C-alpha positions in Angstrom: -18.8 -4.2 9.3 -19.5 -0.5 9.8 -17.4 2.1 8.1 -15.8 4.8 10.2 -13.2 7.4 9.3 -9.6 6.7 10.3 -8.6 8.1 13.6 -5.7 10.6 13.8 -2.8 9.9 16.0 -0.2 12.3 17.3 3.5 11.2 17.7 3.0 10.3 21.4 -0.1 8.1 20.6 1.7 6.5 17.7 4.8 5.6 19.7 2.5 4.2 22.5 0.7 2.0 20.0 3.9 0.7 18.5 5.3 -0.1 21.9 2.2 -1.5 23.7 -0.8 -1.2 21.5 -3.5 -3.8 20.9 -3.5 -5.7 17.7 -6.6 -3.7 16.6 -4.7 -0.5 17.1 -1.7 -1.8 15.2 -3.9 -2.9 12.3 -5.3 0.7 11.9 -2.2 2.6 12.7 -0.4 2.4 9.3 -3.7 3.3 7.5 -4.2 6.3 9.7 -0.7 7.5 9.4 -0.6 7.0 5.6 -3.8 8.9 5.2 -3.4 11.6 7.8 0.3 12.4 8.4 1.4 15.6 6.8 5.0 14.5 6.8 5.5 11.9 4.1 8.9 10.7 5.3 7.6 10.1 8.9 4.6 8.2 7.4 6.8 6.2 5.0 9.2 5.2 7.7 6.5 4.1 10.2 4.8 2.1 7.5 8.1 0.5 6.5 8.7 -0.5 10.1 5.3 -2.1 10.3 5.7 -4.0 7.0 7.9 -6.4 9.0 5.3 -7.0 11.8 4.7 -10.6 12.6 0.9 -10.2 12.2 -0.1 -10.4 8.5 -2.9 -7.9 9.0 -0.6 -5.3 10.3 2.1 -5.8 7.7 -0.3 -5.9 4.7 -2.0 -2.7 6.0 1.4 -1.1 6.3 1.9 -1.6 2.6 -1.5 -0.1 2.1 -0.5 2.8 4.3 2.4 3.3 1.9 -0.1 3.5 -0.9 -1.9 6.2 1.0 1.3 8.1 1.3 1.9 7.8 -2.4 -1.6 9.0 -3.2 -1.5 12.0 -0.8 2.1 13.1 -1.2 3.4 11.6 -4.4 6.6 10.9 -2.6 8.3 7.7 -1.5 11.9 6.5 -1.4 11.9 3.9 -4.2 14.9 1.9 -3.0 13.3 1.4 0.4 9.7 0.8 -0.7 10.6 -1.5 -3.6 12.1 -4.0 -1.3 9.1 -3.9 1.0 6.7 -4.4 -1.9 8.6 -7.4 -3.3 9.2 -9.0 0.1 5.5 -8.5 1.1 4.3 -10.2 -2.1 6.6 -13.2 -1.4 5.8 -13.5 2.3 2.0 -13.2 2.4 -0.6 -15.4 0.8 -3.7 -14.7 3.0 -3.7 -11.0 2.2 -2.1 -11.1 -1.2 -5.1 -9.4 -2.8 -4.5 -6.4 -0.5 -0.8 -6.3 -1.2 -1.3 -6.5 -4.9 -3.9 -3.6 -4.7 -1.4 -1.5 -2.7 1.4 -2.2 -5.2 -0.8 -1.3 -8.0 -1.7 2.0 -6.3 1.9 2.8 -5.5 2.9 2.1 -9.0 0.1 4.3 -10.3 0.7 7.3 -8.0 4.5 7.1 -8.2 4.6 6.3 -11.9 6.7 3.2 -11.1 6.5 -0.3 -12.7 7.6 -2.5 -9.8 6.4 -6.1 -10.1 4.9 -5.4 -13.6 5.9 -7.6 -16.4 6.1 -6.1 -19.8 
């Protein structure tokens, strides 16, 4: 696999991908938005929407997109993101490693302890 930087999408491109994009575009979209969007709330809301996607690759990348938002903006709405984190961990097994990494990153950048046992 060859590394390439994440593409940037404007709002029109984003909406087009959500409505009729290929699975490959949907897999990349939450990562790109999480990493590149200057508006944390828009990025968070898009990633939260994609967390419920039927394809596990899209939904696990959506949680990773939330981790990018946490890293870049240090802002997320805990009451919304917490539910997504917990539900994703319960729902997925194939990409559990990615979900756990994203949860760890979100906890670190937001100074949260969701899913951590003391």
